[in-house]
VEXMAR-282372 format. One line per field, with one value per residue (C-alpha): chain; x, y, z; residue number from 1; residue in one letter. Coordinates in nm, 3 decimals, m for minus. Each point is the difference from the previous one (the first is absolute). Layout:
BEGIN
mol [A, ...]
X [X, ...]
Y [Y, ...]
Z [Z, ...]
seq [NUM, ...]
type [A, ...]
This chain:
BEGIN
mol [A, A, A, A, A, A, A, A, A, A, A, A, A, A, A, A, A, A, A, A, A, A, A, A, A, A, A, A, A, A, A, A, A, A, A, A, A, A, A, A, A, A, A, A, A, A, A, A, A, A, A, A, A, A, A, A, A, A, A, A, A, A, A, A, A, A, A, A, A, A, A, A, A, A, A, A, A, A, A, A, A, A, A, A, A, A, A, A, A, A, A, A, A, A, A, A, A, A, A, A, A, A, A, A, A, A, A, A, A, A, A, A, A, A, A, A, A, A, A, A, A, A, A, A, A, A, A, A, A]
X [m0.031, 0.186, 0.071, m0.255, m0.261, 0.026, m0.415, 0.011, m0.318, m0.128, m0.265, 0.017, m0.153, 0.255, m0.300, m0.077, 0.356, 0.003, m0.329, 0.151, 0.336, m0.191, m0.254, 0.287, 0.275, 0.351, m0.141, m0.355, 0.005, 0.246, 0.137, 0.078, 0.292, m0.025, m0.121, 0.259, m0.201, 0.074, m0.230, m0.069, m0.247, 0.069, m0.034, 0.374, 0.124, m0.201, 0.156, 0.344, m0.068, m0.114, 0.297, 0.270, m0.208, 0.024, m0.370, m0.227, m0.300, m0.250, m0.267, m0.133, m0.271, m0.260, m0.115, 0.351, m0.006, 0.120, 0.068, m0.201, 0.121, m0.238, 0.196, 0.318, m0.108, m0.086, 0.314, 0.266, m0.198, 0.078, 0.318, 0.201, 0.191, m0.096, m0.241, m0.038, m0.325, m0.261, m0.249, m0.202, m0.197, m0.335, m0.229, m0.326, m0.063, m0.177, 0.366, 0.068, m0.102, 0.273, 0.261, m0.044, 0.066, 0.346, 0.114, 0.017, 0.088, m0.239, m0.248, m0.076, m0.230, 0.093, m0.010, 0.258, m0.077, 0.291, m0.048, m0.136, 0.333, 0.218, m0.141, m0.012, 0.385, 0.067, m0.172, 0.211, 0.304, m0.012, m0.089, 0.276, 0.154]
Y [m0.016, 0.340, 0.279, 0.253, 0.035, 0.343, 0.149, 0.314, 0.200, 0.240, 0.314, 0.350, 0.033, m0.069, m0.132, m0.297, m0.091, 0.025, m0.183, m0.271, m0.044, m0.055, m0.256, m0.185, 0.007, m0.128, m0.363, m0.051, m0.382, m0.212, m0.180, 0.321, 0.166, 0.372, 0.286, 0.303, 0.278, 0.214, 0.313, 0.195, 0.325, 0.043, m0.204, 0.096, m0.163, m0.303, m0.061, 0.068, m0.233, m0.300, 0.098, m0.116, m0.391, m0.030, 0.017, m0.307, 0.135, 0.305, 0.210, 0.253, 0.246, 0.035, 0.345, 0.155, 0.398, 0.095, m0.392, m0.229, m0.394, m0.136, 0.213, m0.091, m0.383, 0.006, 0.202, m0.202, m0.353, 0.092, 0.169, m0.146, m0.386, m0.211, 0.207, m0.069, m0.101, 0.279, 0.042, 0.301, 0.159, 0.108, 0.247, m0.141, m0.375, 0.116, 0.096, m0.369, 0.037, 0.221, m0.176, m0.265, 0.223, 0.137, m0.375, m0.015, m0.335, 0.095, 0.281, 0.102, 0.242, 0.318, 0.092, m0.339, m0.237, m0.155, m0.322, m0.016, 0.199, m0.194, m0.354, 0.176, 0.135, m0.338, m0.144, 0.183, m0.076, m0.376, 0.003, m0.096, 0.299]
Z [0.007, m0.109, 0.283, m0.104, m0.228, m0.173, m0.042, m0.190, 0.151, m0.215, 0.142, m0.027, 0.368, 0.257, 0.264, m0.252, m0.039, 0.383, 0.014, m0.254, 0.212, 0.303, m0.122, m0.137, 0.305, m0.042, m0.127, m0.203, 0.098, 0.197, m0.340, m0.166, 0.048, 0.196, m0.236, m0.095, m0.103, m0.326, 0.032, m0.300, m0.024, m0.397, m0.344, m0.058, 0.346, m0.086, m0.305, 0.157, 0.222, m0.202, m0.218, 0.240, m0.034, 0.358, 0.099, 0.047, 0.010, 0.029, 0.199, m0.224, 0.142, m0.284, 0.159, m0.038, m0.164, m0.224, m0.210, 0.174, 0.094, m0.267, m0.278, 0.164, 0.033, m0.397, m0.105, 0.196, m0.078, m0.375, 0.012, 0.257, m0.078, 0.243, 0.196, 0.379, 0.109, 0.121, 0.229, m0.047, 0.265, m0.153, 0.146, m0.066, m0.034, m0.350, m0.122, m0.013, m0.390, m0.045, 0.196, m0.246, m0.291, 0.184, 0.000, 0.427, 0.097, 0.320, 0.162, 0.331, 0.092, 0.198, 0.264, 0.060, 0.228, 0.164, 0.004, m0.392, m0.128, 0.178, m0.160, m0.361, 0.027, 0.143, m0.320, m0.197, 0.172, m0.044, m0.388, m0.170, m0.251]
seq [1, 2, 3, 4, 5, 6, 7, 8, 9, 10, 11, 12, 13, 14, 15, 16, 17, 18, 19, 20, 21, 22, 23, 24, 25, 26, 27, 28, 29, 30, 31, 32, 33, 34, 35, 36, 37, 38, 39, 40, 41, 42, 43, 44, 45, 46, 47, 48, 49, 50, 51, 52, 53, 54, 55, 56, 57, 58, 59, 60, 61, 62, 63, 64, 65, 66, 67, 68, 69, 70, 71, 72, 73, 74, 75, 76, 77, 78, 79, 80, 81, 82, 83, 84, 85, 86, 87, 88, 89, 90, 91, 92, 93, 94, 95, 96, 97, 98, 99, 100, 101, 102, 103, 104, 105, 106, 107, 108, 109, 110, 111, 112, 113, 114, 115, 116, 117, 118, 119, 120, 121, 122, 123, 124, 125, 126, 127, 128, 129]
type [M, P, S, S, A, S, V, L, L, Y, S, S, N, A, G, T, R, A, Q, V, R, L, A, V, G, R, R, P, A, S, D, V, P, P, V, A, F, V, E, C, A, T, L, P, A, V, L, S, A, L, D, T, G, H, I, D, A, C, V, L, D, G, E, A, V, P, I, G, G, M, G, V, C, R, Q, I, K, N, E, V, F, R, C, P, P, V, L, L, L, I, G, R, P, Q, D, A, W, L, A, A, W, S, H, A, D, A, T, I, S, L, P, V, E, P, V, E, L, A, A, S, L, A, T, L, L, R, A, P, H]
């Protein structure tokens, strides 16, 4: 098992980023490595972090402004070679069809529910990529 998993966390809202970090904690499940978050508040920062090739999963805020996580997800899924799996945070359950359009691997609704978020992230980290 690697020493830690790098998780890109994109949101223009520092409160949302803090909520995700708190919900996940140090380790989302006992069978996955501890998580090290790479926080990004802008699309250029997301693209730069993904260029390193050291990101194991992404958590994207669909409510981020000016560029929402759904648009970011669709862009990185289409442009980043071997794009890591993406967990998309959506504002309303009715937005699930947009999440499908964006090619997200998983979705959960905001505000985050800690057990659901940790379980979803752990599932993505277990997946081979």
